[in-house]
Chimera marker file (.cmm) of the C-alpha trace (Angstrom):
<marker_set name="trace">
<marker id="1" x="88.576" y="99.109" z="78.121" r="1" g="1" b="0" radius="0.5"/>
<marker id="2" x="90.725" y="96.396" z="76.603" r="1" g="1" b="0" radius="0.5"/>
<marker id="3" x="91.476" y="93.125" z="78.318" r="1" g="1" b="0" radius="0.5"/>
<marker id="4" x="95.091" y="94.154" z="78.827" r="1" g="1" b="0" radius="0.5"/>
<marker id="5" x="94.051" y="97.438" z="80.436" r="1" g="1" b="0" radius="0.5"/>
<marker id="6" x="91.644" y="95.545" z="82.685" r="1" g="1" b="0" radius="0.5"/>
<marker id="7" x="94.438" y="93.185" z="83.749" r="1" g="1" b="0" radius="0.5"/>
<marker id="8" x="96.801" y="96.108" z="84.382" r="1" g="1" b="0" radius="0.5"/>
<marker id="9" x="94.272" y="97.814" z="86.645" r="1" g="1" b="0" radius="0.5"/>
<marker id="10" x="93.662" y="94.565" z="88.512" r="1" g="1" b="0" radius="0.5"/>
<marker id="11" x="97.369" y="93.951" z="88.951" r="1" g="1" b="0" radius="0.5"/>
<marker id="12" x="97.875" y="97.482" z="90.295" r="1" g="1" b="0" radius="0.5"/>
<marker id="13" x="95.073" y="96.894" z="92.817" r="1" g="1" b="0" radius="0.5"/>
<marker id="14" x="96.647" y="93.612" z="93.917" r="1" g="1" b="0" radius="0.5"/>
<marker id="15" x="99.988" y="95.352" z="94.449" r="1" g="1" b="0" radius="0.5"/>
<marker id="16" x="98.366" y="98.072" z="96.557" r="1" g="1" b="0" radius="0.5"/>
<marker id="17" x="96.536" y="95.461" z="98.627" r="1" g="1" b="0" radius="0.5"/>
<marker id="18" x="99.666" y="93.417" z="99.274" r="1" g="1" b="0" radius="0.5"/>
<marker id="19" x="101.598" y="96.603" z="100.068" r="1" g="1" b="0" radius="0.5"/>
<marker id="20" x="99.025" y="97.379" z="102.770" r="1" g="1" b="0" radius="0.5"/>
<marker id="21" x="99.367" y="93.844" z="104.116" r="1" g="1" b="0" radius="0.5"/>
<marker id="22" x="103.158" y="94.155" z="104.055" r="1" g="1" b="0" radius="0.5"/>
<marker id="23" x="102.981" y="97.446" z="105.953" r="1" g="1" b="0" radius="0.5"/>
<marker id="24" x="100.779" y="95.895" z="108.644" r="1" g="1" b="0" radius="0.5"/>
<marker id="25" x="102.422" y="92.457" z="108.846" r="1" g="1" b="0" radius="0.5"/>
<marker id="26" x="103.146" y="91.224" z="112.339" r="1" g="1" b="0" radius="0.5"/>
<marker id="27" x="105.894" y="88.710" z="111.591" r="1" g="1" b="0" radius="0.5"/>
<marker id="28" x="108.942" y="88.393" z="109.379" r="1" g="1" b="0" radius="0.5"/>
<marker id="29" x="107.346" y="85.371" z="107.707" r="1" g="1" b="0" radius="0.5"/>
<marker id="30" x="104.293" y="87.420" z="106.700" r="1" g="1" b="0" radius="0.5"/>
<marker id="31" x="106.478" y="90.279" z="105.450" r="1" g="1" b="0" radius="0.5"/>
<marker id="32" x="108.538" y="87.887" z="103.360" r="1" g="1" b="0" radius="0.5"/>
<marker id="33" x="105.424" y="86.281" z="101.868" r="1" g="1" b="0" radius="0.5"/>
<marker id="34" x="103.842" y="89.624" z="100.992" r="1" g="1" b="0" radius="0.5"/>
<marker id="35" x="107.068" y="91.068" z="99.573" r="1" g="1" b="0" radius="0.5"/>
<marker id="36" x="107.476" y="88.005" z="97.363" r="1" g="1" b="0" radius="0.5"/>
<marker id="37" x="103.905" y="88.343" z="96.098" r="1" g="1" b="0" radius="0.5"/>
<marker id="38" x="104.444" y="92.035" z="95.336" r="1" g="1" b="0" radius="0.5"/>
<marker id="39" x="107.573" y="91.187" z="93.328" r="1" g="1" b="0" radius="0.5"/>
<marker id="40" x="105.683" y="88.528" z="91.361" r="1" g="1" b="0" radius="0.5"/>
<marker id="41" x="102.834" y="90.903" z="90.644" r="1" g="1" b="0" radius="0.5"/>
<marker id="42" x="105.236" y="93.660" z="89.532" r="1" g="1" b="0" radius="0.5"/>
<marker id="43" x="106.812" y="91.236" z="87.052" r="1" g="1" b="0" radius="0.5"/>
<marker id="44" x="103.343" y="90.425" z="85.723" r="1" g="1" b="0" radius="0.5"/>
<marker id="45" x="102.598" y="94.122" z="85.429" r="1" g="1" b="0" radius="0.5"/>
<marker id="46" x="105.814" y="94.703" z="83.478" r="1" g="1" b="0" radius="0.5"/>
<marker id="47" x="104.786" y="91.961" z="81.036" r="1" g="1" b="0" radius="0.5"/>
<marker id="48" x="101.382" y="93.553" z="80.596" r="1" g="1" b="0" radius="0.5"/>
<marker id="49" x="102.940" y="96.970" z="79.937" r="1" g="1" b="0" radius="0.5"/>
<marker id="50" x="105.230" y="95.352" z="77.362" r="1" g="1" b="0" radius="0.5"/>
<marker id="51" x="102.209" y="93.800" z="75.636" r="1" g="1" b="0" radius="0.5"/>
<marker id="52" x="100.507" y="97.191" z="75.545" r="1" g="1" b="0" radius="0.5"/>
<marker id="53" x="103.582" y="98.875" z="74.062" r="1" g="1" b="0" radius="0.5"/>
<marker id="54" x="103.996" y="96.118" z="71.459" r="1" g="1" b="0" radius="0.5"/>
<marker id="55" x="100.360" y="96.458" z="70.442" r="1" g="1" b="0" radius="0.5"/>
<marker id="56" x="100.678" y="100.230" z="70.103" r="1" g="1" b="0" radius="0.5"/>
<marker id="57" x="103.837" y="99.887" z="67.991" r="1" g="1" b="0" radius="0.5"/>
<marker id="58" x="102.140" y="97.494" z="65.584" r="1" g="1" b="0" radius="0.5"/>
<link id1="1" id2="2" r="1" g="1" b="0" radius="0.2"/>
<link id1="2" id2="3" r="1" g="1" b="0" radius="0.2"/>
<link id1="3" id2="4" r="1" g="1" b="0" radius="0.2"/>
<link id1="4" id2="5" r="1" g="1" b="0" radius="0.2"/>
<link id1="5" id2="6" r="1" g="1" b="0" radius="0.2"/>
<link id1="6" id2="7" r="1" g="1" b="0" radius="0.2"/>
<link id1="7" id2="8" r="1" g="1" b="0" radius="0.2"/>
<link id1="8" id2="9" r="1" g="1" b="0" radius="0.2"/>
<link id1="9" id2="10" r="1" g="1" b="0" radius="0.2"/>
<link id1="10" id2="11" r="1" g="1" b="0" radius="0.2"/>
<link id1="11" id2="12" r="1" g="1" b="0" radius="0.2"/>
<link id1="12" id2="13" r="1" g="1" b="0" radius="0.2"/>
<link id1="13" id2="14" r="1" g="1" b="0" radius="0.2"/>
<link id1="14" id2="15" r="1" g="1" b="0" radius="0.2"/>
<link id1="15" id2="16" r="1" g="1" b="0" radius="0.2"/>
<link id1="16" id2="17" r="1" g="1" b="0" radius="0.2"/>
<link id1="17" id2="18" r="1" g="1" b="0" radius="0.2"/>
<link id1="18" id2="19" r="1" g="1" b="0" radius="0.2"/>
<link id1="19" id2="20" r="1" g="1" b="0" radius="0.2"/>
<link id1="20" id2="21" r="1" g="1" b="0" radius="0.2"/>
<link id1="21" id2="22" r="1" g="1" b="0" radius="0.2"/>
<link id1="22" id2="23" r="1" g="1" b="0" radius="0.2"/>
<link id1="23" id2="24" r="1" g="1" b="0" radius="0.2"/>
<link id1="24" id2="25" r="1" g="1" b="0" radius="0.2"/>
<link id1="25" id2="26" r="1" g="1" b="0" radius="0.2"/>
<link id1="26" id2="27" r="1" g="1" b="0" radius="0.2"/>
<link id1="27" id2="28" r="1" g="1" b="0" radius="0.2"/>
<link id1="28" id2="29" r="1" g="1" b="0" radius="0.2"/>
<link id1="29" id2="30" r="1" g="1" b="0" radius="0.2"/>
<link id1="30" id2="31" r="1" g="1" b="0" radius="0.2"/>
<link id1="31" id2="32" r="1" g="1" b="0" radius="0.2"/>
<link id1="32" id2="33" r="1" g="1" b="0" radius="0.2"/>
<link id1="33" id2="34" r="1" g="1" b="0" radius="0.2"/>
<link id1="34" id2="35" r="1" g="1" b="0" radius="0.2"/>
<link id1="35" id2="36" r="1" g="1" b="0" radius="0.2"/>
<link id1="36" id2="37" r="1" g="1" b="0" radius="0.2"/>
<link id1="37" id2="38" r="1" g="1" b="0" radius="0.2"/>
<link id1="38" id2="39" r="1" g="1" b="0" radius="0.2"/>
<link id1="39" id2="40" r="1" g="1" b="0" radius="0.2"/>
<link id1="40" id2="41" r="1" g="1" b="0" radius="0.2"/>
<link id1="41" id2="42" r="1" g="1" b="0" radius="0.2"/>
<link id1="42" id2="43" r="1" g="1" b="0" radius="0.2"/>
<link id1="43" id2="44" r="1" g="1" b="0" radius="0.2"/>
<link id1="44" id2="45" r="1" g="1" b="0" radius="0.2"/>
<link id1="45" id2="46" r="1" g="1" b="0" radius="0.2"/>
<link id1="46" id2="47" r="1" g="1" b="0" radius="0.2"/>
<link id1="47" id2="48" r="1" g="1" b="0" radius="0.2"/>
<link id1="48" id2="49" r="1" g="1" b="0" radius="0.2"/>
<link id1="49" id2="50" r="1" g="1" b="0" radius="0.2"/>
<link id1="50" id2="51" r="1" g="1" b="0" radius="0.2"/>
<link id1="51" id2="52" r="1" g="1" b="0" radius="0.2"/>
<link id1="52" id2="53" r="1" g="1" b="0" radius="0.2"/>
<link id1="53" id2="54" r="1" g="1" b="0" radius="0.2"/>
<link id1="54" id2="55" r="1" g="1" b="0" radius="0.2"/>
<link id1="55" id2="56" r="1" g="1" b="0" radius="0.2"/>
<link id1="56" id2="57" r="1" g="1" b="0" radius="0.2"/>
<link id1="57" id2="58" r="1" g="1" b="0" radius="0.2"/>
</marker_set>
């Protein structure tokens, strides 16, 4: 497994974890915090996918 693949798997796990926390959040403040973290992690995941595609194209 490459480093990029390892990071992708980790990022996907983080998203799932924060999605669980978002689904079980008790306050609007918690929901906002978890939603923001999910968005950040999805952006990171998109960058990692782009790196993978660039490497495959080369």
